[in-house]
N, C-alpha and C positions, 0 to 999 in steps of 0.2 A: 091547477085551478082549484082543486078541492081543498088545498091548504089555506087559501085566502080567508074563507069564512071562519076557520079555526083561529087564525091569527087575529082577525078583527074581534072575534068573541073574547079572546084572551086579553086583548088591549082594553076592551070595554069592562071586563071583569076586574082587571087591575085598577083601572080608573075608579070604579065604584068602591073597591076596597080601600084605596088610598084617599078617596074623597077629593074635593076640590082643592086646588092649591091654596094653602093658607097664606093670607096676607096679614100683615101686622095691623091690628086695630088702630085707627086714627080718629081724631075728633077735632072739630074747630072750637075756637074760643069765643067767649062773649066779647073779647077784644079783637077787632078785625086784624087779620094778618098773622094770628098765632094759631098753631096747631100742636097737638100732642100725639105722639106715636108710642105704642107699647113695643118695647124691644123683647121683653121676656118676663114671664112669671114662673119661677122655678122653685120646686120643693127642695129643701136642703137635707132631708133625712133626719133632722133634729127637731121636727115639729114646727118648722117655719116655712114661709115662702118669701121670696124676694122679688119685688116688682122693679124692673128697670124700664125707664121710659125717656124719651127725648121731647123737649119742647123747642119748637122752631119759630123764630121771628122772621117773617117774610116782609116786614115793613121797612121803611127807610129811617126809622127812629128806634133808639134803645127803649126797652121796656123794663120797668122795675118790677121784679117778681118777689122781692125780698119778703115783704109782709103778706103777699097774696097767697102763698103756699101754706101758711100756718093754719092750724085747726081752729084756734080762737085767739082772742086778745091776750090770753094769759101765756101763750106760747111765744117764744122768742122769734123775732123776724129772722128770716134766713133758714128756718127749718121747714121741711116738707111734711109737717104733722097733719095737714088737712087732707092728705091722700087717704083713701080707704077702699076696701073691697066689699062687694055685696055678693053673698051666697044666696041666690034666689031660691034654691032648692030647700035649704034649711031656714030661710028667712032670717039670716044673720048678717050683721055688719062687722067687719074686721078693721079695727083701728091700728095705726102704726104702733109697733112694739116700743116699749120704753125700758131703759136700764134702771138700776136701783136708785139713781139720782134723778129719775123722772125725765132724763134726756132721751129724745127720740133716737131710735135706731133707724136712721134715714139720712138723706142728704141734709146737711146742716149749714151749708154755705151758699144758699141761693141769694143772688144779688141782681144786678142789672143784666139783662140779656141784650147784647148789642144788635144793631140792625143787621139783617141778612145773616143771622147766626143761629146756632143751636146749642142747647145745654143738655147733658145727660144727667139724670137723677135716679135715685133708688129709694126704696122704703121696704122695711121688713115687717111681716105680719105673722100672727099665729096661722098655721095651715088649716084650711078647711078639711073636712074628712076626705079620705082617699077616694071615696066614691064621687066626689065633686070634681068634675073635669074642666069646667069653665066658670068664670065669675065675671062680674061687672067691676071695672076699676073706675073710681071717681077721683079726678084731679081738679082742685079748685080752678075756676075760670073756664073750664072746658065741659063740653057735653059728656055724659057718661060713655065709657068705652065698654060696650057689651060684647060678650062672647070671648073674653080673654082666656086662652087655653093655659092650663096649669101643666107644666112639664116637669120632668125629673122623677126621682124615685118615689 
């Protein structure tokens, strides 16, 4: 009988150290029936972070995302250049990285999302400082995804 309080105390301590079970941040869209879910935001050790996420279409109709994901009218349709990260601690916004030809380092083949289907996408950004553990991810058409944990080295 005297071991039970110790076991319970150990379980409570472990739960407090591990924190609540982390669920993937999700957000609804301004278009009914769409949602976005963050799969991962991972540091790569080379000064960048890669955001991977899924957009799900729960409607009975296909949705064109081709031009909806771009940052502005100068970007090509099909690129996820409109995705960005917000580091609230340092009050900084991180835009999608670009190569020497100004092409995004991101999903560049966004098209139609069929009914009752999902699409996985990704975008690479300069990494926030190592002391920043969470950011807000912003994906066009969707509410901001707060509290996205940064994983990796």
